[in-house]
KOLGU-4560 file (N, C-alpha, C; in nm, 3 decimals, padded with zeros to 5 digits):
<recs>
<n_xx: 21.653 n_yy: 05.166 n_zz: 21.739 ca_xx: 21.699 ca_yy: 05.239 ca_zz: 21.624 c_xx: 21.704 c_yy: 05.145 c_zz: 21.504 mol: A seq: 1 type: MET>
<n_xx: 21.645 n_yy: 05.185 n_zz: 21.397 ca_xx: 21.640 ca_yy: 05.099 ca_zz: 21.279 c_xx: 21.764 c_yy: 05.118 c_zz: 21.194 mol: A seq: 2 type: SER>
<n_xx: 21.804 n_yy: 05.009 n_zz: 21.136 ca_xx: 21.918 ca_yy: 05.015 ca_zz: 21.047 c_xx: 21.868 c_yy: 05.035 c_zz: 20.905 mol: A seq: 3 type: GLN>
<n_xx: 21.915 n_yy: 05.140 n_zz: 20.842 ca_xx: 21.875 ca_yy: 05.168 ca_zz: 20.705 c_xx: 21.991 c_yy: 05.131 c_zz: 20.613 mol: A seq: 4 type: THR>
<n_xx: 21.958 n_yy: 05.050 n_zz: 20.512 ca_xx: 22.060 ca_yy: 05.011 ca_zz: 20.416 c_xx: 22.048 c_yy: 05.099 c_zz: 20.294 mol: A seq: 5 type: LYS>
<n_xx: 22.158 n_yy: 05.154 n_zz: 20.256 ca_xx: 22.162 ca_yy: 05.239 ca_zz: 20.138 c_xx: 22.226 c_yy: 05.163 c_zz: 20.023 mol: A seq: 6 type: TYR>
<n_xx: 22.174 n_yy: 05.187 n_zz: 19.906 ca_xx: 22.228 ca_yy: 05.124 ca_zz: 19.786 c_xx: 22.310 c_yy: 05.226 c_zz: 19.709 mol: A seq: 7 type: LEU>
<n_xx: 22.423 n_yy: 05.180 n_zz: 19.663 ca_xx: 22.506 ca_yy: 05.269 ca_zz: 19.582 c_xx: 22.449 c_yy: 05.275 c_zz: 19.440 mol: A seq: 8 type: SER>
<n_xx: 22.477 n_yy: 05.381 n_zz: 19.368 ca_xx: 22.428 ca_yy: 05.390 ca_zz: 19.229 c_xx: 22.479 c_yy: 05.275 c_zz: 19.141 mol: A seq: 9 type: PRO>
<n_xx: 22.600 n_yy: 05.229 n_zz: 19.167 ca_xx: 22.652 ca_yy: 05.118 ca_zz: 19.084 c_xx: 22.578 c_yy: 04.988 c_zz: 19.113 mol: A seq: 10 type: SER>
<n_xx: 22.540 n_yy: 04.963 n_zz: 19.239 ca_xx: 22.465 ca_yy: 04.840 ca_zz: 19.270 c_xx: 22.324 c_yy: 04.847 c_zz: 19.213 mol: A seq: 11 type: SER>
<n_xx: 22.265 n_yy: 04.964 n_zz: 19.212 ca_xx: 22.133 ca_yy: 04.980 ca_zz: 19.151 c_xx: 22.142 c_yy: 04.958 c_zz: 19.000 mol: A seq: 12 type: VAL>
<n_xx: 22.248 n_yy: 05.010 n_zz: 18.939 ca_xx: 22.268 ca_yy: 04.992 ca_zz: 18.796 c_xx: 22.290 c_yy: 04.844 c_zz: 18.763 mol: A seq: 13 type: GLN>
<n_xx: 22.366 n_yy: 04.774 n_zz: 18.848 ca_xx: 22.386 ca_yy: 04.630 ca_zz: 18.828 c_xx: 22.254 c_yy: 04.555 c_zz: 18.839 mol: A seq: 14 type: ASP>
<n_xx: 22.172 n_yy: 04.591 n_zz: 18.934 ca_xx: 22.042 ca_yy: 04.528 ca_zz: 18.952 c_xx: 21.953 c_yy: 04.549 c_zz: 18.829 mol: A seq: 15 type: PHE>
<n_xx: 21.949 n_yy: 04.673 n_zz: 18.781 ca_xx: 21.864 ca_yy: 04.702 ca_zz: 18.666 c_xx: 21.913 c_yy: 04.631 c_zz: 18.539 mol: A seq: 16 type: LEU>
<n_xx: 22.044 n_yy: 04.624 n_zz: 18.521 ca_xx: 22.095 ca_yy: 04.553 ca_zz: 18.403 c_xx: 22.071 c_yy: 04.403 c_zz: 18.415 mol: A seq: 17 type: SER>
<n_xx: 22.078 n_yy: 04.348 n_zz: 18.537 ca_xx: 22.048 ca_yy: 04.206 ca_zz: 18.556 c_xx: 21.901 c_yy: 04.177 c_zz: 18.528 mol: A seq: 18 type: ALA>
<n_xx: 21.812 n_yy: 04.267 n_zz: 18.571 ca_xx: 21.669 ca_yy: 04.249 ca_zz: 18.542 c_xx: 21.644 c_yy: 04.255 c_zz: 18.392 mol: A seq: 19 type: ARG>
<n_xx: 21.710 n_yy: 04.346 n_zz: 18.324 ca_xx: 21.692 ca_yy: 04.357 ca_zz: 18.179 c_xx: 21.745 c_yy: 04.232 c_zz: 18.109 mol: A seq: 20 type: LYS>
<n_xx: 21.860 n_yy: 04.184 n_zz: 18.151 ca_xx: 21.919 ca_yy: 04.065 ca_zz: 18.091 c_xx: 21.831 c_yy: 03.943 c_zz: 18.116 mol: A seq: 21 type: ARG>
<n_xx: 21.781 n_yy: 03.927 n_zz: 18.238 ca_xx: 21.697 ca_yy: 03.811 ca_zz: 18.269 c_xx: 21.564 c_yy: 03.817 c_zz: 18.196 mol: A seq: 22 type: SER>
<n_xx: 21.507 n_yy: 03.935 n_zz: 18.184 ca_xx: 21.379 ca_yy: 03.945 ca_zz: 18.112 c_xx: 21.397 c_yy: 03.918 c_zz: 17.964 mol: A seq: 23 type: SER>
<n_xx: 21.512 n_yy: 03.957 n_zz: 17.908 ca_xx: 21.539 ca_yy: 03.927 ca_zz: 17.767 c_xx: 21.555 c_yy: 03.778 c_zz: 17.746 mol: A seq: 24 type: THR>
<n_xx: 21.629 n_yy: 03.711 n_zz: 17.834 ca_xx: 21.647 ca_yy: 03.567 ca_zz: 17.821 c_xx: 21.515 c_yy: 03.492 c_zz: 17.836 mol: A seq: 25 type: LEU>
<n_xx: 21.433 n_yy: 03.532 n_zz: 17.930 ca_xx: 21.305 ca_yy: 03.466 ca_zz: 17.950 c_xx: 21.213 c_yy: 03.491 c_zz: 17.831 mol: A seq: 26 type: ILE>
<n_xx: 21.216 n_yy: 03.611 n_zz: 17.776 ca_xx: 21.132 ca_yy: 03.641 ca_zz: 17.659 c_xx: 21.174 c_yy: 03.559 c_zz: 17.538 mol: A seq: 27 type: ALA>
<n_xx: 21.304 n_yy: 03.541 n_zz: 17.518 ca_xx: 21.351 ca_yy: 03.459 ca_zz: 17.406 c_xx: 21.311 c_yy: 03.314 c_zz: 17.428 mol: A seq: 28 type: ILE>
<n_xx: 21.317 n_yy: 03.267 n_zz: 17.552 ca_xx: 21.274 ca_yy: 03.130 ca_zz: 17.583 c_xx: 21.127 c_yy: 03.108 c_zz: 17.556 mol: A seq: 29 type: GLY>
<n_xx: 21.045 n_yy: 03.205 n_zz: 17.591 ca_xx: 20.901 ca_yy: 03.196 ca_zz: 17.562 c_xx: 20.877 c_yy: 03.195 c_zz: 17.412 mol: A seq: 30 type: VAL>
<n_xx: 20.951 n_yy: 03.278 n_zz: 17.339 ca_xx: 20.937 ca_yy: 03.282 ca_zz: 17.195 c_xx: 20.973 c_yy: 03.146 c_zz: 17.133 mol: A seq: 31 type: MET>
<n_xx: 21.080 n_yy: 03.083 n_zz: 17.182 ca_xx: 21.117 ca_yy: 02.951 ca_zz: 17.131 c_xx: 21.009 c_yy: 02.847 c_zz: 17.159 mol: A seq: 32 type: LEU>
<n_xx: 20.948 n_yy: 02.855 n_zz: 17.277 ca_xx: 20.840 ca_yy: 02.761 ca_zz: 17.309 c_xx: 20.719 c_yy: 02.783 c_zz: 17.218 mol: A seq: 33 type: CYS>
<n_xx: 20.690 n_yy: 02.906 n_zz: 17.185 ca_xx: 20.576 ca_yy: 02.934 ca_zz: 17.098 c_xx: 20.606 c_yy: 02.892 c_zz: 16.955 mol: A seq: 34 type: ILE>
<n_xx: 20.728 n_yy: 02.914 n_zz: 16.908 ca_xx: 20.763 ca_yy: 02.881 ca_zz: 16.771 c_xx: 20.793 c_yy: 02.733 c_zz: 16.749 mol: A seq: 35 type: PHE>
<n_xx: 20.808 n_yy: 02.654 n_zz: 16.854 ca_xx: 20.849 ca_yy: 02.515 ca_zz: 16.837 c_xx: 20.751 c_yy: 02.430 c_zz: 16.756 mol: A seq: 36 type: SER>
<n_xx: 20.619 n_yy: 02.443 n_zz: 16.768 ca_xx: 20.533 ca_yy: 02.358 ca_zz: 16.684 c_xx: 20.514 c_yy: 02.409 c_zz: 16.541 mol: A seq: 37 type: PRO>
<n_xx: 20.570 n_yy: 02.523 n_zz: 16.509 ca_xx: 20.551 ca_yy: 02.578 ca_zz: 16.374 c_xx: 20.616 c_yy: 02.489 c_zz: 16.268 mol: A seq: 38 type: ILE>
<n_xx: 20.728 n_yy: 02.425 n_zz: 16.304 ca_xx: 20.793 ca_yy: 02.338 ca_zz: 16.206 c_xx: 20.703 c_yy: 02.222 c_zz: 16.166 mol: A seq: 39 type: THR>
<n_xx: 20.624 n_yy: 02.172 n_zz: 16.260 ca_xx: 20.531 ca_yy: 02.064 ca_zz: 16.226 c_xx: 20.429 c_yy: 02.112 c_zz: 16.122 mol: A seq: 40 type: LEU>
<n_xx: 20.376 n_yy: 02.228 n_zz: 16.142 ca_xx: 20.278 ca_yy: 02.281 ca_zz: 16.048 c_xx: 20.340 c_yy: 02.304 c_zz: 15.910 mol: A seq: 41 type: LEU>
<n_xx: 20.462 n_yy: 02.354 n_zz: 15.908 ca_xx: 20.529 ca_yy: 02.378 ca_zz: 15.780 c_xx: 20.559 c_yy: 02.247 c_zz: 15.709 mol: A seq: 42 type: ILE>
<n_xx: 20.612 n_yy: 02.150 n_zz: 15.781 ca_xx: 20.647 ca_yy: 02.022 ca_zz: 15.718 c_xx: 20.524 c_yy: 01.947 c_zz: 15.670 mol: A seq: 43 type: LEU>
<n_xx: 20.416 n_yy: 01.950 n_zz: 15.747 ca_xx: 20.293 ca_yy: 01.884 ca_zz: 15.702 c_xx: 20.238 c_yy: 01.954 c_zz: 15.579 mol: A seq: 44 type: ILE>
<n_xx: 20.243 n_yy: 02.085 n_zz: 15.577 ca_xx: 20.194 ca_yy: 02.159 ca_zz: 15.461 c_xx: 20.278 c_yy: 02.129 c_zz: 15.337 mol: A seq: 45 type: ARG>
<n_xx: 20.408 n_yy: 02.124 n_zz: 15.354 ca_xx: 20.495 ca_yy: 02.091 ca_zz: 15.240 c_xx: 20.471 c_yy: 01.949 c_zz: 15.191 mol: A seq: 46 type: LEU>
<n_xx: 20.440 n_yy: 01.857 n_zz: 15.281 ca_xx: 20.410 ca_yy: 01.720 ca_zz: 15.241 c_xx: 20.277 c_yy: 01.714 c_zz: 15.167 mol: A seq: 47 type: THR>
<n_xx: 20.178 n_yy: 01.787 n_zz: 15.214 ca_xx: 20.047 ca_yy: 01.788 ca_zz: 15.147 c_xx: 20.053 c_yy: 01.853 c_zz: 15.009 mol: A seq: 48 type: ARG>
<n_xx: 20.142 n_yy: 01.949 n_zz: 14.991 ca_xx: 20.156 ca_yy: 02.015 ca_zz: 14.861 c_xx: 20.251 c_yy: 01.940 c_zz: 14.768 mol: A seq: 49 type: LEU>
<n_xx: 20.299 n_yy: 01.825 n_zz: 14.810 ca_xx: 20.393 ca_yy: 01.742 ca_zz: 14.735 c_xx: 20.524 c_yy: 01.812 c_zz: 14.704 mol: A seq: 50 type: ASP>
<n_xx: 20.560 n_yy: 01.910 n_zz: 14.783 ca_xx: 20.692 ca_yy: 01.973 ca_zz: 14.772 c_xx: 20.795 c_yy: 01.885 c_zz: 14.844 mol: A seq: 51 type: ILE>
<n_xx: 20.753 n_yy: 01.830 n_zz: 14.956 ca_xx: 20.835 ca_yy: 01.738 ca_zz: 15.033 c_xx: 20.784 c_yy: 01.598 c_zz: 15.004 mol: A seq: 52 type: LEU>
<n_xx: 20.870 n_yy: 01.510 n_zz: 14.956 ca_xx: 20.824 ca_yy: 01.379 ca_zz: 14.908 c_xx: 20.818 c_yy: 01.273 c_zz: 15.017 mol: A seq: 53 type: THR>
<n_xx: 20.849 n_yy: 01.309 n_zz: 15.140 ca_xx: 20.844 ca_yy: 01.210 ca_zz: 15.247 c_xx: 20.702 c_yy: 01.198 c_zz: 15.302 mol: A seq: 54 type: SER>
<n_xx: 20.684 n_yy: 01.104 n_zz: 15.392 ca_xx: 20.552 ca_yy: 01.081 ca_zz: 15.449 c_xx: 20.525 c_yy: 01.177 c_zz: 15.566 mol: A seq: 55 type: SER>
<n_xx: 20.401 n_yy: 01.177 n_zz: 15.609 ca_xx: 20.362 ca_yy: 01.259 ca_zz: 15.724 c_xx: 20.434 c_yy: 01.210 c_zz: 15.850 mol: A seq: 56 type: ILE>
<n_xx: 20.453 n_yy: 01.079 n_zz: 15.861 ca_xx: 20.522 ca_yy: 01.024 ca_zz: 15.978 c_xx: 20.666 c_yy: 01.073 c_zz: 15.985 mol: A seq: 57 type: ASN>
<n_xx: 20.733 n_yy: 01.081 n_zz: 15.871 ca_xx: 20.869 ca_yy: 01.133 ca_zz: 15.869 c_xx: 20.871 c_yy: 01.280 c_zz: 15.909 mol: A seq: 58 type: PHE>
<n_xx: 20.777 n_yy: 01.357 n_zz: 15.859 ca_xx: 20.769 ca_yy: 01.499 ca_zz: 15.895 c_xx: 20.742 c_yy: 01.515 c_zz: 16.044 mol: A seq: 59 type: ALA>
<n_xx: 20.657 n_yy: 01.429 n_zz: 16.099 ca_xx: 20.629 ca_yy: 01.435 ca_zz: 16.242 c_xx: 20.752 c_yy: 01.399 c_zz: 16.323 mol: A seq: 60 type: THR>
<n_xx: 20.827 n_yy: 01.299 n_zz: 16.278 ca_xx: 20.950 ca_yy: 01.260 ca_zz: 16.348 c_xx: 21.053 c_yy: 01.371 c_zz: 16.348 mol: A seq: 61 type: GLY>
<n_xx: 21.068 n_yy: 01.438 n_zz: 16.235 ca_xx: 21.161 ca_yy: 01.551 ca_zz: 16.227 c_xx: 21.116 c_yy: 01.662 c_zz: 16.322 mol: A seq: 62 type: ILE>
<n_xx: 20.986 n_yy: 01.686 n_zz: 16.326 ca_xx: 20.936 ca_yy: 01.793 ca_zz: 16.411 c_xx: 20.955 c_yy: 01.762 c_zz: 16.558 mol: A seq: 63 type: ASP>
<n_xx: 20.940 n_yy: 01.638 n_zz: 16.597 ca_xx: 20.961 ca_yy: 01.604 ca_zz: 16.738 c_xx: 21.105 c_yy: 01.634 c_zz: 16.778 mol: A seq: 64 type: VAL>
<n_xx: 21.199 n_yy: 01.605 n_zz: 16.690 ca_xx: 21.339 ca_yy: 01.636 ca_zz: 16.719 c_xx: 21.360 c_yy: 01.787 c_zz: 16.730 mol: A seq: 65 type: ILE>
<n_xx: 21.305 n_yy: 01.862 n_zz: 16.637 ca_xx: 21.318 ca_yy: 02.009 ca_zz: 16.640 c_xx: 21.248 c_yy: 02.066 c_zz: 16.763 mol: A seq: 66 type: VAL>
<n_xx: 21.131 n_yy: 02.014 n_zz: 16.795 ca_xx: 21.056 ca_yy: 02.061 ca_zz: 16.911 c_xx: 21.134 c_yy: 02.038 c_zz: 17.040 mol: A seq: 67 type: LEU>
<n_xx: 21.192 n_yy: 01.921 n_zz: 17.054 ca_xx: 21.270 ca_yy: 01.891 ca_zz: 17.175 c_xx: 21.392 c_yy: 01.982 c_zz: 17.184 mol: A seq: 68 type: ILE>
<n_xx: 21.458 n_yy: 02.006 n_zz: 17.073 ca_xx: 21.575 ca_yy: 02.095 ca_zz: 17.075 c_xx: 21.537 c_yy: 02.238 c_zz: 17.111 mol: A seq: 69 type: LEU>
<n_xx: 21.427 n_yy: 02.288 n_zz: 17.054 ca_xx: 21.385 ca_yy: 02.425 ca_zz: 17.085 c_xx: 21.341 c_yy: 02.439 c_zz: 17.230 mol: A seq: 70 type: LEU>
<n_xx: 21.268 n_yy: 02.340 n_zz: 17.279 ca_xx: 21.223 ca_yy: 02.347 ca_zz: 17.419 c_xx: 21.343 c_yy: 02.332 c_zz: 17.514 mol: A seq: 71 type: VAL>
<n_xx: 21.441 n_yy: 02.249 n_zz: 17.479 ca_xx: 21.561 ca_yy: 02.237 ca_zz: 17.562 c_xx: 21.638 c_yy: 02.369 c_zz: 17.566 mol: A seq: 72 type: ALA>
<n_xx: 21.647 n_yy: 02.436 n_zz: 17.452 ca_xx: 21.714 ca_yy: 02.567 ca_zz: 17.449 c_xx: 21.635 c_yy: 02.668 c_zz: 17.532 mol: A seq: 73 type: ALA>
<n_xx: 21.503 n_yy: 02.662 n_zz: 17.525 ca_xx: 21.420 ca_yy: 02.754 ca_zz: 17.603 c_xx: 21.437 c_yy: 02.729 c_zz: 17.753 mol: A seq: 74 type: ALA>
<n_xx: 21.443 n_yy: 02.604 n_zz: 17.794 ca_xx: 21.463 ca_yy: 02.573 ca_zz: 17.936 c_xx: 21.599 c_yy: 02.623 c_zz: 17.982 mol: A seq: 75 type: VAL>
<n_xx: 21.701 n_yy: 02.610 n_zz: 17.898 ca_xx: 21.833 ca_yy: 02.662 ca_zz: 17.933 c_xx: 21.828 c_yy: 02.814 c_zz: 17.950 mol: A seq: 76 type: ALA>
<n_xx: 21.752 n_yy: 02.881 n_zz: 17.864 ca_xx: 21.739 ca_yy: 03.027 ca_zz: 17.877 c_xx: 21.660 c_yy: 03.064 c_zz: 18.002 mol: A seq: 77 type: LEU>
<n_xx: 21.558 n_yy: 02.985 n_zz: 18.037 ca_xx: 21.483 ca_yy: 03.011 ca_zz: 18.161 c_xx: 21.574 c_yy: 02.996 c_zz: 18.282 mol: A seq: 78 type: PHE>
<n_xx: 21.658 n_yy: 02.895 n_zz: 18.282 ca_xx: 21.750 ca_yy: 02.874 ca_zz: 18.395 c_xx: 21.851 c_yy: 02.988 c_zz: 18.403 mol: A seq: 79 type: ILE>
<n_xx: 21.905 n_yy: 03.029 n_zz: 18.289 ca_xx: 22.001 ca_yy: 03.140 ca_zz: 18.289 c_xx: 21.934 c_yy: 03.270 c_zz: 18.334 mol: A seq: 80 type: ALA>
<n_xx: 21.812 n_yy: 03.294 n_zz: 18.288 ca_xx: 21.739 ca_yy: 03.414 ca_zz: 18.331 c_xx: 21.712 c_yy: 03.413 c_zz: 18.480 mol: A seq: 81 type: GLY>
<n_xx: 21.679 n_yy: 03.295 n_zz: 18.533 ca_xx: 21.653 ca_yy: 03.283 ca_zz: 18.676 c_xx: 21.781 c_yy: 03.305 c_zz: 18.755 mol: A seq: 82 type: ASN>
<n_xx: 21.894 n_yy: 03.264 n_zz: 18.701 ca_xx: 22.022 ca_yy: 03.286 ca_zz: 18.768 c_xx: 22.049 c_yy: 03.435 c_zz: 18.787 mol: A seq: 83 type: HIS>
<n_xx: 22.022 n_yy: 03.514 n_zz: 18.684 ca_xx: 22.045 ca_yy: 03.658 ca_zz: 18.695 c_xx: 21.951 c_yy: 03.721 c_zz: 18.796 mol: A seq: 84 type: TRP>
<n_xx: 21.832 n_yy: 03.664 n_zz: 18.813 ca_xx: 21.740 ca_yy: 03.716 ca_zz: 18.914 c_xx: 21.785 c_yy: 03.677 c_zz: 19.055 mol: A seq: 85 type: LEU>
<n_xx: 21.837 n_yy: 03.557 n_zz: 19.070 ca_xx: 21.879 ca_yy: 03.509 ca_zz: 19.202 c_xx: 22.001 c_yy: 03.584 c_zz: 19.254 mol: A seq: 86 type: LYS>
<n_xx: 22.087 n_yy: 03.630 n_zz: 19.165 ca_xx: 22.208 ca_yy: 03.701 ca_zz: 19.208 c_xx: 22.170 c_yy: 03.828 c_zz: 19.283 mol: A seq: 87 type: VAL>
<n_xx: 22.066 n_yy: 03.896 n_zz: 19.238 ca_xx: 22.024 ca_yy: 04.022 ca_zz: 19.299 c_xx: 21.890 c_yy: 04.010 c_zz: 19.371 mol: A seq: 88 type: HIS>
<n_xx: 21.863 n_yy: 03.894 n_zz: 19.426 ca_xx: 21.733 ca_yy: 03.871 ca_zz: 19.489 c_xx: 21.712 c_yy: 03.960 c_zz: 19.612 mol: A seq: 89 type: GLU>
<n_xx: 21.818 n_yy: 03.992 n_zz: 19.685 ca_xx: 21.802 ca_yy: 04.073 ca_zz: 19.805 c_xx: 21.763 c_yy: 04.217 c_zz: 19.772 mol: A seq: 90 type: ASN>
<n_xx: 21.785 n_yy: 04.264 n_zz: 19.649 ca_xx: 21.745 ca_yy: 04.401 ca_zz: 19.613 c_xx: 21.595 c_yy: 04.410 c_zz: 19.585 mol: A seq: 91 type: PHE>
<n_xx: 21.530 n_yy: 04.298 n_zz: 19.562 ca_xx: 21.387 ca_yy: 04.299 ca_zz: 19.533 c_xx: 21.308 c_yy: 04.357 c_zz: 19.648 mol: A seq: 92 type: GLU>
<n_xx: 21.350 n_yy: 04.327 n_zz: 19.768 ca_xx: 21.271 ca_yy: 04.363 ca_zz: 19.885 c_xx: 21.334 c_yy: 04.478 c_zz: 19.958 mol: A seq: 93 type: TYR>
</recs>
């Protein structure tokens, strides 16, 4: 005789909200990874147009700091999103 497990409506609702929350966090993390090199392009352009009076090396140094911060925030969001998936991992199957 097979054992059938039934899910309550509240547990299904919790699972769906966790999936939505994790997908939102992962999407924001991907967006941060995509936007991270944009500051380099903006700073180099401002330097070439003589709006920013610093050198290209200074602009690159600033961008490396911004890039590392954005990627670190994205990794934190990936970990948080994965946590919400792991909590309800048994509902996947």
